[in-house]
C-alpha positions in Angstrom: 46.3 -4.2 111.4 43.4 -3.2 113.5 41.6 0.1 112.5 41.1 1.3 116.1 42.8 0.2 119.2 40.7 -0.8 122.2 41.6 2.4 124.1 40.4 4.5 121.2 37.0 3.0 121.3 36.5 4.0 124.8 37.5 7.5 124.0 34.9 7.7 121.2 32.2 6.2 123.4 32.8 9.0 126.0 32.7 11.7 123.4 29.4 10.5 121.9 27.9 10.3 125.5 28.9 13.8 126.3 27.3 15.1 123.0 24.0 13.4 123.8 24.0 14.7 127.3 24.6 18.2 126.1 21.8 18.0 123.7 19.4 16.8 126.3 20.5 18.8 129.3 22.3 21.7 127.7 19.2 24.0 127.9 18.3 23.1 131.5 15.0 22.9 133.1 11.9 25.2 132.9 8.2 25.3 133.4 5.3 25.5 130.9 1.6 26.5 131.6 -1.1 24.7 129.7 -4.9 24.5 129.5 -6.1 21.1 129.5 -9.5 19.6 129.3 -11.3 18.0 132.3 -12.5 14.4 131.8 -15.1 12.9 134.1 -14.6 9.1 134.7 -16.9 6.6 136.0 -20.2 8.7 136.4 -23.1 6.2 137.0 -25.7 6.1 134.2 -28.6 7.1 136.5 -26.8 10.2 137.9 -26.0 13.6 136.3 -24.0 16.7 137.3 -26.3 19.6 137.3 -24.1 22.5 138.0 -21.8 24.1 135.4 -18.2 22.9 135.4 -15.2 24.5 133.8 -14.3 22.8 130.6 -10.5 23.3 131.2 -8.0 23.7 134.0 -4.7 25.4 133.9 -1.7 23.2 134.9 2.0 24.2 135.3 4.5 21.4 134.1 8.1 21.4 135.1 10.9 19.5 133.4 13.5 19.6 130.7 13.2 22.4 128.3 13.8 20.1 125.2 10.7 17.9 126.3 8.6 20.9 127.2 9.0 22.3 123.7 7.2 19.2 122.3 4.4 19.2 124.8 1.0 20.1 123.6 -2.2 20.8 125.7 -4.4 18.6 123.5 -2.2 15.6 124.4 -3.0 15.8 128.1 -6.3 15.7 130.0 -7.1 16.1 133.7 -9.1 13.0 134.8 -11.7 13.3 137.7 -13.1 10.0 139.1 -16.7 10.2 140.1 -17.7 6.5 140.1 -18.5 6.6 143.8 -21.3 9.2 143.5 -24.4 7.0 143.8 -26.9 9.5 145.5 -27.9 13.1 145.0 -25.4 15.3 146.9 -23.1 18.3 146.8 -19.4 17.5 147.3 -15.9 18.9 146.9 -13.7 16.8 144.7 -9.9 17.4 144.3 -7.8 16.3 141.2 -5.4 13.4 141.5 -2.2 14.5 139.8 -0.8 11.0 139.8 -3.6 10.1 137.2 -2.3 12.5 134.6 0.1 10.9 132.1 3.1 13.0 131.1 6.3 12.2 129.2 9.2 10.9 131.3 11.0 13.6 133.1 8.0 16.0 133.4 5.8 16.6 136.4 2.8 18.8 137.2 3.9 21.6 139.6 0.5 23.3 140.0 -3.2 23.1 138.9 -5.7 25.9 139.0 -8.4 25.3 140.4 -7.2 22.4 142.4 -10.7 21.1 143.2 -14.3 21.3 141.9 -17.7 21.6 143.5 -20.0 18.9 142.1 -23.9 18.9 142.5 -25.1 15.4 141.8 -28.8 14.5 141.0 -30.8 11.6 139.8 -32.0 11.3 136.2 -35.7 10.8 135.9 -38.4 10.7 133.1 -41.4 12.8 133.1 -44.5 12.8 130.8 -45.6 16.3 130.0 -48.1 17.9 127.7 -47.3 19.8 124.5 -48.7 23.3 124.2 -48.8 25.0 120.7 -47.1 28.5 120.8 -48.8 30.7 118.2 -47.3 34.0 116.8 -50.2 35.8 115.3 -51.4 39.5 114.9 -53.8 40.7 117.5 -56.8 40.6 115.2 -56.4 36.9 114.5 -57.2 33.9 116.8 -57.1 30.1 116.6 -59.8 27.8 117.6 -60.2 24.0 117.9 -56.5 23.4 118.3 -55.2 19.7 118.4 -51.6 18.6 118.9 -50.4 15.0 117.8 -48.9 13.6 119.9 -50.3 15.6 122.8 -47.7 14.2 125.4 -44.0 13.8 125.3 -41.4 12.0 127.6 -38.5 14.1 128.9 -35.4 12.9 130.7 -33.3 15.0 133.0 -32.3 15.9 136.6 -35.0 15.4 139.1 -34.6 18.9 140.6 -35.4 20.5 137.2 -38.2 18.3 136.1 -40.2 18.0 139.2 -42.1 21.2 138.6 -42.3 20.8 134.8 -45.9 20.2 133.5 -45.8 21.2 129.8 -43.5 22.2 127.0 -44.1 24.7 124.2 -43.6 24.2 120.5 -41.4 26.4 118.5 -43.3 29.6 117.4 -46.1 28.9 115.0 -46.9 31.2 112.1 -49.8 29.8 110.0 -50.6 31.7 106.7 -53.1 34.4 107.5 -56.1 32.9 105.8 -59.4 32.0 107.4 -60.0 28.3 107.6 -58.5 25.1 108.7 -54.6 24.6 108.8 -52.1 22.0 109.6 -48.4 22.6 110.7 -45.4 20.5 111.7 -43.2 21.6 114.6 -40.6 20.7 117.2 -40.7 21.4 120.9 -38.5 23.8 123.0 -36.5 21.6 125.5 -35.2 23.5 128.6 -31.9 24.9 127.6 -29.5 22.4 129.2 -27.5 19.6 127.7 -28.6 17.2 130.5 -32.4 17.6 129.6 -33.5 15.8 126.4 -36.4 14.0 124.8 -36.6 10.2 125.5 -37.3 9.7 121.8 -34.5 10.3 119.4 -36.6 12.1 116.9 -39.9 13.8 117.7 -42.2 15.8 115.4 -45.6 17.2 116.4 -48.6 17.9 114.1 -50.7 20.9 115.0 -54.2 21.3 113.5 -56.8 24.1 114.1 -59.1 26.8 112.5 -57.8 30.3 111.9 -60.2 33.3 112.0 -60.4 36.9 112.5 -61.7 38.2 115.8 -65.2 39.7 115.8 -65.3 43.2 117.3 -68.6 44.6 118.3 -69.0 48.3 117.7 -71.8 50.1 119.4 -73.5 53.3 118.1 -74.2 56.2 120.4 -77.9 55.1 120.8 -76.7 51.6 121.8 -74.3 52.8 124.5 -75.9 52.0 127.7 -75.6 54.7 130.4 -74.9 53.5 133.8 -77.9 53.6 136.1 -77.8 56.2 138.9 -78.1 54.6 142.3 -81.7 54.9 143.8 -82.3 57.7 146.2 -83.9 56.5 149.3 -85.8 58.9 151.5 -87.0 58.2 155.0 -90.6 59.4 156.0 -90.6 62.6 158.0 -90.7 62.2 161.7 -93.9 63.7 163.1 -93.2 65.4 166.5 -96.0 65.7 169.0 -98.1 69.0 168.7 -96.3 69.8 165.4 -99.6 70.9 163.8 -100.1 74.7 163.8 -103.0 76.1 166.0 -105.8 77.6 164.0 -107.0 81.0 165.0 -110.6 82.1 164.7 -110.2 83.4 161.3 -109.1 80.1 160.0 -111.9 78.1 161.6 -114.7 76.8 159.4 -117.7 79.0 158.8 -120.2 77.1 161.1 -117.8 77.4 164.0 -117.3 81.1 163.3 -121.0 81.7 163.3 -121.3 80.3 166.7 -118.6 82.5 168.0 -120.2 85.5 166.5 -123.5 84.8 168.2 -121.8 85.2 171.5 -119.8 88.3 170.6 -120.8 91.7 172.0 -121.4 94.5 169.7 -120.2 97.7 171.1 -123.1 99.6 169.5 -125.5 97.7 171.5 -126.0 98.8 175.1 -127.4 96.9 177.9 -130.4 98.2 179.8 -129.4 100.5 182.7 -130.6 98.9 185.7 -131.2 101.4 188.5 -132.8 101.4 191.9 -135.8 103.3 190.7 -139.0 101.7 191.6 -141.6 101.1 189.0 -145.0 102.3 189.7 
């Protein structure tokens, strides 16, 4: 005797199918918002993106609730194809949602932002000098400074390195003791992840002589007074007939005597000439 009749098997198959359908579709559909990372794909080796890009974008996924519950943001990334960027430029690039891999039955409904602005530049190498950066009190100074190696190779975007001529070391604080010293230091690379040293590891040796500044103090006698500007005088202008006329009392004695000889004394009288005839 058979355990189940053929028609009974069909009934059980239908019941199992209904139970499975209810488990999958019983909660219906919904949406889920996630922050997913951006992944640049195909960027040429000699090119670099110089502007700051967001690390994540927000996507809204639509689908069955049962599958949305198991979806995690770290399992998804938003690809951005930049393999065609071969020259420096500024472009707008939209995301291709078909490149996002999601479980079956789920789809991306919205992405924010839906595009990015990319500033593309060429990677170049520059050779610049290394300048020691001393952090010393005001009364101390360093002389005969040498840096080994004195030059360094830096790679980065051309727009950032075209005006770069030197880089500084980290702040140097030698022991405050007069005499020769030797220090080891690294350099300060411009604060951006796309600018870096061409060498993997670089250490710089700084040598010099440390001494106190000589301050010359002058005593009051040694203080030099500023010289007064010379006073220039022009000779007096002589006008014509500017000399005073001398009177008779101011003349020399000889001249006065001559004048006196011709002067008339009122006490002396001239002879009285009359018409009387002389005998």
